[in-house]
Structures are given as C-alpha cells and as structure tokens.
N, C-alpha and C positions, 0 to 999 in steps of 0.2 A: 639677695632679691634682684632679679632681672626685671627692672621697671622700663617695661618695653616703650611707653609712649614717651619717657623721660629720656630716653637714650642713655641709660646708665645702669651701673649695678649698685644697689644700695647695701651697706653692711648695718645690719641691725643687731644691737645688744640685747639679746633674750632676756637676760637678767633685770634690764631696765626698761626695755621697749624703745630705747632711744636709737636713732640712726647715727652711727659714728662715722662712717665715711660714705661719700658718693663718689664712684669710679665712673667717668665717662666712658661709654662703650656705645659707637654709633651703629646704625644699621638694624635698629629695632631689636635689641637683644632679647631672646625668649628662653632657650635651652640653657640649662646649667647643670653641671656636676662637679665633684670634688674628688680629689685622689684620696685614698685609704687614709693617709697619714695627715690629710688635711692642708697640705703644704701648697697645693695649686687648685685653682678653679677655672674650669674650661666653660666658656659661654658662647653661644651660637648667635650670630646675627643673621636672620633669614633676608632681609633686604640689604644688607653689607656684604653678604658672601663671604663670611669671615668667622674664623675661631680665634677667639680672644683668650689670651692665657693670662691669667691674674696670681700674682703672689699673694695667697690669702693672709698670711701673717702681715705682710708689709702693707697690704691695700693698695696695690698698684698693678697696672698693666705691665706686664714684661715682654709681651709678644703678641702679635696678631697676624695670623696666618691666614693668606688669601684662599678660597675655596670656590666652589662652583656651585651652581644651582640655587637651591633654597635650604641651607643648613638649619635644621630644627632641632630634632632629638640629639642627645649626646650621652654618651656613657665611656667610661675609662676602664681598662683593664686593672685588676687588683694590683698588679705590679707597678702601676704608674704610667704604662705606655703599652700598647698604643691608645689612641683616643678614636673612638668610633663616632661618627657624625652621620645623621640619616639626611639625605637629601630629599626634601619634601617633593621637589619637581621632577624628580627621576626615580627610576626604580632600583636604586642601589644605595649602598653604604660606603662612605668614604673611610678608609683607615689611614689615620694620620699619625706620623711620627713626630711628637712635639720637639724633639730636639733636633732633628734635621729639617723639620717644617715641610716634609714631603708627604704627598699622599702615596702611599705605598701599595695600596689595593682598592680596588672597587668592588664590592660584593653584590652580586646580582639579587634582589629580593623582589617583593610585590610593588604594586603602585603605591606611591605617597607613602613612604615609610615615615613614621612619626615618632612614637616613643621607643626607646632603647634601654634595655637591662642585660647586665652580664651576671653569669651566675656566680656564686661566691668563690668557688675554685677557679674561676675564669676560663673554664673550658667550653663554655657556650655563650653566644651572644643571642638575645631575642629581639626581633624587631615586630612592631605592630604596623602592619601595612593597611593603612586606613582603606584605600580604594580598592583593595583586592579581597577585603574582609578575611584576612587571614594574619597567622603569627607564622614568621620565618625563624627557624631554628638554625643556628650556623656554628660551626666547629671553628673556634678562634685558632686553632693550630693550622689549620689549612685555608682559612678564610673562604670556605664553602657552605653553602645551605645544605643541610643534611636533612630538614624536614619541612614540610608546609602544614600548617594546622589550621582548618577552617575555623573561624570564630564568629562573632555576632556581626552586626552591621557597623562599618566605619570605626573599627578599633583605633584607639588613640594612644592611651596610656597603659604601659605594662610593668608591673612589680613583681619581682621574684622574691620568695619567702627565704628566710635567714639559713634553712638547710639546703637550698636549691632544688627542691623537689617539686614545688608548684609555682606556677605564674598565674597572675591575676591580670585579666585584660579588659580595659573599660570600652564598652562599645557604645559609641556616640548615638547612632540612629536607632539602635534596637533597645536602649535603656536597660542594658543589663550589663553584667559581668561574667566573663568565660573563664572558668577555673580549669587550668591546663596541667596535666601530669607531664612534666618535662620529660623525663626518662622515656615514657610510652609515646610522646609526641601526640596527645590526644585531649579533646575537652572531656572533663569527666563530670562537670556540672555547670549550670548556667543559673546565675542569681539576678532576680529582677531588681533594680534600684531606681532611683529618681530620673528626671528628664536631663538628657544630656550629660551622662558621666564621662568625666575626662581621665581622672587620675586615681589611682589607690594608694592609701598608705596602710601600713601593717603595724599594728601595736599590739603585742601580746597575741591573744587569739581572736583579734578583731581586725576586720578590714573596714576602712573608711573610705568612702567614694565621694569625690567632689561632683555634685550634680549641679552643673552650671546654670541652667535655666531655673532651677527650683530654689537656688541660693541657700543649700544646704549639704549636709553629709549624709548619705545612707550608710547604716553601720550594720554589718552582719558577723555572726560568729563563724570563722573560718573551718571549725571543726563539724559543726551541725549545718552550716550554711543559712541558719535561720536569722531573721532580722531581729536586732536588739534595740533598735531605736533610730531616730533622726536628730540632727543637730542642726539648727539654723545658724549660718555664719553670714559673711558680708555677701556683697553682690558679685556675681558671676565668679565663684571660686574655681580656680584651676590648680595650681600647684599644691601639693601636699606632702608632709613627711613627718614620721613620728620621731621623738627622742629617742637617743639610744637606749635608754631604760624603759621605753615603752609607755611612759605615764602621760605624755603629752603629745598631741597632734597639732602641727602647725599648717595653716590652710592661708595661702595667698589668694586674695580676692582681687581678681583682675580688674574689675570696673569700681569695686569699693575703695581701692587704694588704702587696703588695710590687711593685716595679718591677724587672723584668729588663732587664739591658743585654746586648744580643746582638751579638757580632762578626759583621758581615755577610758576611765572607769565610770564617772558619774554622767559622761556625755553632756557636760556643760562648757559652755564658752566662758573661760574665766578672766581672759584679758582680750583686749582688741588693741593692736598697735597701729600707729600711722605708718605709711609706706610712702614711697615715691610715686610717680605717676604710671599706673598700668602694671602692677606687679604679676607677672605670670609664674616665673620659677618652675618651669616645667623640667623637672628632673631631680636631682638630689642637691639640696641647698644649705643643710645645716652643717656648721663646722664646730666641732667640739673643741673648746680652748684647751691647748696642751697643758 
C-alpha cells in the first residue's frame, strides 16, 4: 500500500488484516506495481522525483532511482524489465532499466500521462493521457506510439483484460468508462458510472470502478455492459485490484485510511482493514505469497 501522506509503503497481510511492515519511502509515494514473479515492487514518488525499488519478500528498499518531472503511473514489462513511468508534468513516458538505473528512452504521448498498463504478452503499453482526453498505444519493441484513441474527459486509470483484447479507461471528468478494442485502437462502448471514476478492477466478468466522490464502486458486466450494482466502500476510494481467483476486490480508500475487501459475487464489503495514512495504491499492489 502506498501510504502517500505517511511517506511509506505499508505491507498488509490480507489473511489477517494486519500491517506487517512499514517501509519508509519519501516524496509522497503514489504509484505501485509488482513484477510478475512478485520479487520486486516499484513505487513512484511524484514529489520526490524517484522510482523506489523494493525487495518484496524481504520488505526492504534495495534502490532508489532518481527521475525527472512528476513520476506517477508505473508499469513493468512481463519479463521484469524495463519499468515504464508516466511523467505527470510532461508529455512522455520514461523507460527505465532497473538494473543499470538508466532512463533508456522517453516516449512521447499526450499531456499529463497517468495510468499505465502493459498487455499480457508485453507487446503494447497503454497510457491514459489525462489532459489530452486520449489513450496512447505504444509498441514496446520500438518505444513508439502507434495509435491515439480519443476517450472520455480526463482519463486516469487504465486496465487491460486477461486476454489483452480490451482496455477499460476511467474518465474522471465525464463520469464514465471507455471500453477500447486494443487491436482496432478504437472505443467500442462507453459505460456511465458514478462521480469521479479513477480506477477499474476486473474480476471474472465484472468491472469494479472506484468512484472517488461517491465513496463507492460502480459494477458492470463486461459482456453486456449493463450495471449489476453499487458497493459502498470507504472515503475517497482510488486504487483497486482483484484477487488472482477473481473472488475478492481490494479497494484502497485514500481519505479513509482503510482497505475495503469486497466479495465480487455478492457485492458486499466483507472486511475493512486499517492502513497507514493516505493509501493510494495506484497500480498493481497485490503480491501472492509463493
């Protein structure tokens, strides 16, 4: 959990709901992602201009890579490198080699890139460019933008389905989700949700959208795009991710200092765990224990 106000990353045991470690990370940490094998966590600090590398098993910082601008969204290639970091203050994405600590490329995208996602095969990187109202599609082999997809107003979070066929983009200002056919690089549907949607978690055939101003999740069926309900969670929900089996959705409540655990079938909050101060967890934050 990136506890932004506390300048730390908290490690929460989901079986017990207890915080088992607090890792100091300065610069108001916000974005987080994990390597596919769960060995490393990468955390962005927008105010600290850095990418922090955490040994996820040992629960300790092993490196802090200086960056530029306002690093926010972060994603890692399925192979474990490189790491992609969205520079909120510039119109580009930084490509970072965590081994050499070098910025190996800067990929031009739209204004204020925020959420990032890589397709499961690692071929494409998607960037939600907030102030351009578009989704950038990038070829990871060439680090070139190959498509620009107009979406809703002020896109922030982007999530790719397990097959790498569709992307779901949360549009903060238009209160909807753009459903994008990745191969065709076009919006195929728009789903109205609650006020100020930020992130989408996918569990089974359902999409769970964090509506920040409504303090709830909007839930819709990804096949029919019809609403299946709403779930009241904590105050100002932001980060959300489903468990690997799709049975649970975990929601970081930024202002509530809690993690809501939602049953993805019954749409009920079954547990509420205390976190550190200001949990954002913008990205992928669940590590399965080997």
